[in-house]
C-alpha positions as CSV (number, residue, x, y, z in Angstrom):
1,M,2.3,-24.9,13.5
2,T,3.3,-27.6,11.2
3,D,6.4,-27.5,9.0
4,S,4.3,-27.5,5.9
5,A,2.2,-24.5,7.2
6,L,5.3,-22.6,8.1
7,K,6.7,-23.3,4.6
8,I,3.6,-21.9,3.0
9,I,3.8,-18.7,5.0
10,H,7.4,-18.2,4.3
11,D,7.0,-19.0,0.6
12,N,4.2,-16.4,0.4
13,M,6.6,-13.8,2.0
14,H,9.5,-14.7,-0.2
15,N,7.5,-14.7,-3.4
16,R,5.8,-11.3,-2.8
17,Q,6.9,-8.7,-5.2
18,S,5.5,-5.6,-6.9
19,V,3.7,-6.3,-10.2
20,G,3.1,-3.3,-12.5
21,Q,0.8,-4.9,-15.0
22,L,-2.5,-5.8,-13.4
23,V,-5.8,-7.0,-15.0
24,E,-9.1,-8.5,-13.9
25,P,-10.1,-10.2,-11.8
26,A,-9.7,-7.9,-8.8
27,P,-10.5,-9.0,-5.3
28,D,-14.1,-8.9,-4.3
29,A,-15.5,-7.4,-1.0
30,A,-15.1,-10.6,1.0
31,Q,-11.5,-11.1,-0.1
32,L,-10.7,-7.4,0.7
33,E,-12.3,-7.9,4.1
34,I,-9.9,-10.8,4.8
35,A,-6.9,-8.7,3.9
36,F,-8.1,-5.7,6.0
37,Q,-8.5,-8.0,9.0
38,A,-4.9,-9.2,8.4
39,A,-3.7,-5.6,8.1
40,L,-5.2,-4.6,11.4
41,T,-3.2,-7.2,13.3
42,A,0.0,-5.3,12.7
43,P,2.0,-4.2,15.7
44,D,0.3,-1.1,17.1
45,H,1.6,0.6,20.3
46,H,-1.4,1.4,22.6
47,R,-3.7,0.0,19.9
48,L,-4.2,3.4,18.3
49,K,-5.1,1.9,14.9
50,P,-3.6,4.8,12.9
51,T,-4.0,3.0,9.5
52,R,-7.0,3.6,7.3
53,F,-7.8,2.2,3.9
54,M,-10.0,3.8,1.2
55,V,-11.1,1.6,-1.7
56,V,-11.4,3.1,-5.2
57,E,-13.6,0.8,-7.1
58,Q,-13.4,0.3,-10.9
59,D,-16.2,2.7,-11.6
60,Q,-14.6,5.5,-9.6
61,R,-11.2,5.4,-11.3
62,E,-11.9,8.2,-13.8
63,A,-13.0,10.6,-11.0
64,F,-10.0,9.6,-9.0
65,A,-7.8,10.2,-12.0
66,E,-9.1,13.8,-12.2
67,L,-8.5,14.3,-8.5
68,L,-4.9,13.2,-9.0
69,V,-4.4,15.6,-11.9
70,Q,-5.9,18.5,-9.8
71,A,-3.6,17.6,-7.0
72,M,-0.6,17.7,-9.3
73,V,-1.6,21.0,-10.7
74,D,-2.1,22.3,-7.2
75,Q,1.5,21.3,-6.5
76,G,2.7,23.3,-9.5
77,E,2.9,20.7,-12.2
78,Q,2.1,22.2,-15.6
79,D,3.7,19.7,-18.1
80,P,0.8,18.3,-20.1
81,V,2.7,15.1,-20.7
82,Q,3.2,14.5,-16.9
83,L,-0.4,15.4,-16.2
84,D,-1.6,12.9,-18.8
85,R,0.7,10.3,-17.4
86,V,-0.8,10.8,-13.9
87,R,-4.4,10.7,-15.4
88,H,-3.7,7.2,-16.6
89,H,-2.4,5.9,-13.3
90,P,-5.7,4.6,-11.9
91,F,-6.2,2.5,-15.0
92,R,-3.1,0.4,-14.3
93,A,-5.2,-1.9,-12.2
94,P,-8.9,-2.8,-11.8
95,L,-8.9,-1.8,-8.1
96,L,-7.1,0.7,-6.0
97,V,-6.8,1.0,-2.2
98,L,-5.3,4.1,-0.6
99,A,-3.4,3.5,2.6
100,V,-3.5,6.4,5.1
101,T,-1.9,7.1,8.4
102,Q,-4.1,9.2,10.6
103,F,-1.8,10.4,13.3
104,Q,-3.1,10.6,16.9
105,D,-1.4,12.6,19.6
106,H,-0.3,10.3,22.3
107,P,2.4,10.9,25.0
108,K,3.9,7.4,24.5
109,V,3.4,6.8,20.8
110,P,5.2,9.2,18.6
111,Y,4.2,9.7,14.9
112,F,7.1,7.7,13.7
113,E,5.8,4.6,15.5
114,Q,2.4,5.2,14.0
115,T,4.0,5.4,10.6
116,L,5.8,2.1,11.2
117,S,2.6,0.5,12.3
118,S,0.9,1.6,9.1
119,G,3.8,0.1,7.0
120,A,3.4,-3.2,8.8
121,A,-0.4,-3.1,8.2
122,I,0.2,-2.5,4.5
123,Q,2.6,-5.3,4.3
124,N,0.1,-7.6,6.0
125,F,-2.5,-6.5,3.5
126,L,-0.2,-7.2,0.6
127,L,0.7,-10.6,1.9
128,S,-3.0,-11.5,2.4
129,M,-3.8,-10.4,-1.1
130,Q,-1.0,-12.5,-2.5
131,A,-2.1,-15.5,-0.4
132,Q,-5.5,-15.1,-2.0
133,G,-4.1,-15.2,-5.5
134,F,-3.8,-11.5,-6.3
135,A,-0.9,-9.3,-7.3
136,S,-0.2,-5.7,-6.3
137,I,2.1,-2.7,-6.4
138,W,2.4,-0.1,-3.7
139,R,3.2,3.4,-5.0
140,S,3.3,6.9,-3.7
141,G,4.9,9.8,-5.6
142,A,4.6,13.6,-5.1
143,V,0.8,13.6,-5.2
144,V,0.6,12.1,-1.7
145,E,2.0,15.4,-0.3
146,S,-0.7,17.5,-1.9
147,K,-2.8,19.5,0.5
148,L,-5.7,19.6,-2.0
149,F,-5.5,15.8,-2.3
150,K,-5.6,15.3,1.5
151,R,-8.6,17.7,1.8
152,A,-10.5,15.9,-0.9
153,L,-9.9,12.6,1.0
154,G,-11.2,14.2,4.3
155,L,-7.7,14.1,5.9
156,Q,-5.9,16.5,8.1
157,E,-2.8,18.2,6.7
158,H,-0.5,16.3,9.1
159,D,-2.0,12.9,8.1
160,L,0.1,10.8,5.8
161,I,-1.0,9.2,2.6
162,S,1.2,6.1,2.9
163,G,0.5,5.1,-0.7
164,I,-1.8,3.9,-3.3
165,I,-2.0,0.1,-3.7
166,Y,-2.9,-1.1,-7.1
167,L,-4.6,-4.6,-7.0
168,G,-5.6,-7.2,-9.6
169,T,-4.2,-10.3,-11.3
170,A,-0.8,-10.3,-12.8
171,A,-1.0,-9.8,-16.6
172,R,2.1,-12.0,-17.1
173,T,4.2,-14.4,-15.1
174,I,6.8,-12.7,-13.0
175,M,10.2,-14.1,-12.6
176,P,11.0,-15.2,-9.1
177,R,13.2,-12.8,-7.1
178,A,16.8,-14.0,-6.6
179,E,17.7,-15.2,-3.1
180,S,19.3,-12.4,-1.0
181,D,22.6,-12.8,0.8
182,N,21.5,-11.7,4.3
183,Q,25.0,-11.3,5.6
184,P,25.4,-7.6,4.6
185,Y,22.2,-6.8,6.4
186,V,22.5,-8.8,9.6
187,S,25.0,-8.5,12.4
188,L,25.5,-9.5,16.0
189,W,25.7,-6.9,18.7
190,R,28.1,-7.5,21.4
191,R,28.9,-5.3,24.4
192,A,32.3,-3.7,24.0
């Protein structure tokens, strides 16, 4: 790999950040396919492929909003202000993608490893979307624990809704993230 290619890859990783205000254009089917292919290259012990993605297209956002509200009510939320706030979530972006971890029982791959694999897949997906010129934000919230929500998505109760990814184009320029001092987060291990 050339130094310039390596710099492009690292710049993409360093510049990725969550963007809350998203507008058209959204990625098309071909661009999503590239990102899904990138996602599925994530580390995956025994190649169980626990990660699933569900696309909520623009014309389905209203129905998805109602499902979110039903899920919140099912969890006991009664505050009309909160329910109205949740009802507007799918309209924050022109396209939504749900990320799901469908756990598989395996003697050598515990659920936590499958969760980590999904996290890596989602990060690959986000980086691919950014490399293609799109912005995103990955959110979850209490709704992802709703049994009603999981059933409506065809999931098992033990499956994990790893988050809702909002996709589109940044509505405004985002200030670059400040460089991190890695020292507090990196250490050398030495045998005592």
